[in-house]
C-alpha positions in Angstrom: 23.6 13.6 -34.5 24.9 10.2 -34.7 25.6 8.1 -31.6 28.3 5.4 -31.8 26.8 1.9 -31.6 23.2 2.8 -32.6 21.2 3.8 -35.7 20.2 7.1 -34.0 20.5 10.0 -36.6 21.0 7.3 -39.7 18.8 7.9 -42.8 18.1 4.7 -45.0 18.7 5.1 -48.6 15.3 5.1 -50.9 16.6 1.6 -52.3 16.7 0.2 -48.8 13.3 1.7 -47.6 11.8 0.0 -50.8 13.4 -3.4 -50.0 12.0 -3.3 -46.3 8.6 -2.5 -47.4 8.6 -5.1 -50.1 9.5 -7.6 -47.0 7.0 -6.2 -44.7 4.3 -6.3 -47.5 5.0 -10.2 -48.4 5.4 -11.5 -44.5 3.6 -14.9 -44.2 0.4 -15.2 -41.8 3.1 -17.4 -39.5 5.5 -14.5 -39.4 2.8 -12.0 -38.5 1.4 -13.9 -35.8 5.0 -14.4 -34.3 5.5 -10.6 -34.3 2.1 -10.0 -32.9 2.8 -12.5 -30.0 6.2 -11.1 -29.4 4.4 -7.6 -29.3 1.8 -8.6 -26.9 3.8 -8.4 -23.7 5.5 -5.2 -24.2 5.2 -2.4 -21.6 6.4 1.1 -21.5 7.2 2.8 -18.2 6.9 6.6 -19.3 7.4 9.3 -16.8 4.2 11.5 -16.1 5.7 14.3 -18.1 6.5 11.9 -21.0 2.8 10.6 -21.0 1.8 14.3 -21.3 4.0 15.2 -24.0 2.9 12.1 -26.0 -0.8 12.9 -25.4 -0.4 16.3 -26.4 1.5 15.3 -29.6 -1.3 13.0 -30.8 -4.4 15.6 -29.8 -3.2 17.9 -32.4 -3.3 15.5 -35.3 -6.0 15.9 -37.9 -6.9 12.7 -39.6 -9.0 12.0 -42.7 -12.3 10.5 -42.6 -10.7 7.4 -44.3 -8.0 6.9 -41.6 -10.6 7.5 -38.9 -12.7 4.8 -40.4 -9.8 2.6 -40.6 -8.9 3.2 -37.0 -12.5 2.5 -35.9 -12.2 -0.9 -37.6 -8.9 -1.6 -35.8 -10.1 -0.7 -32.4 -13.3 -2.7 -32.8 -11.4 -5.7 -33.8 -8.5 -5.4 -31.1 -8.1 -8.5 -28.8 -9.6 -8.2 -25.5 -7.7 -7.0 -22.5 -6.8 -9.7 -19.9 -9.2 -7.9 -17.4 -12.7 -9.3 -17.5 -15.3 -6.8 -19.3 -18.4 -5.1 -18.2 -21.2 -7.7 -18.8 -24.2 -5.9 -20.8 -27.6 -6.6 -21.2 -29.4 -5.2 -24.4 -33.3 -5.3 -24.5 -35.1 -4.6 -27.6 -38.0 -2.5 -26.8 -39.9 -3.2 -29.8 -39.7 -7.0 -30.0 -39.0 -7.8 -26.3 -35.6 -9.7 -27.1 -33.0 -9.5 -24.5 -29.4 -10.3 -25.4 -26.4 -10.4 -23.2 -22.7 -9.5 -24.0 -19.6 -10.2 -22.3 -18.0 -6.7 -22.8 -18.8 -3.3 -23.9 -16.6 -3.9 -27.2 -18.5 -7.1 -27.9 -21.9 -5.3 -27.6 -20.7 -2.3 -29.6 -19.6 -4.5 -32.4 -22.9 -6.4 -32.7 -24.8 -3.0 -32.4 -22.6 -1.5 -35.1 -21.2 1.2 -32.7 -18.7 2.2 -30.4 -17.8 0.9 -26.8 -17.7 4.5 -25.5 -21.2 5.2 -27.1 -22.5 2.2 -25.6 -20.8 3.0 -22.2 -22.6 6.6 -22.4 -26.0 4.8 -23.0 -25.4 2.5 -20.1 -24.7 5.6 -17.8 -27.5 7.7 -19.2 -30.2 5.1 -19.1 -31.6 6.4 -22.3 -32.6 4.4 -25.4 -29.9 3.7 -27.7 -31.3 4.4 -31.4 -34.8 4.9 -29.7 -35.1 1.4 -29.5 -32.4 -0.9 -27.2 -32.3 -0.2 -23.6 -28.7 -1.0 -22.4 -28.0 -2.0 -18.9 -24.9 -3.3 -16.9 -25.2 -6.8 -15.5 -24.0 -7.3 -12.1 -22.9 -10.8 -11.4 
């Protein structure tokens, strides 16, 4: 169904799609930075019903191991949320060395892991990789 004054329902030609892809692949770093900056402040005010539908749609997706690896890299490199992170202390039980991190994500990246895994070890108080004791630092 087409709606007057919008592109809803419009199908681009293969040629037009190829041109758009070529333009997107050849963007300058300056343009990419501007687009990133413009997207930072976007928020969506979805209803609870819409949020449930979006979540359910995503939950059924089966991703390849290659795609999952790419998503892990993207997730680990994303910018920090403006809210302060949970400060973490990591003690190496073999060497006695103690390291401090400003957030779970930073600690996870340094330990070559995932922030949820680090969070779970903070809660369980078990040794991570049978070596590291990870605790929360209260300031």
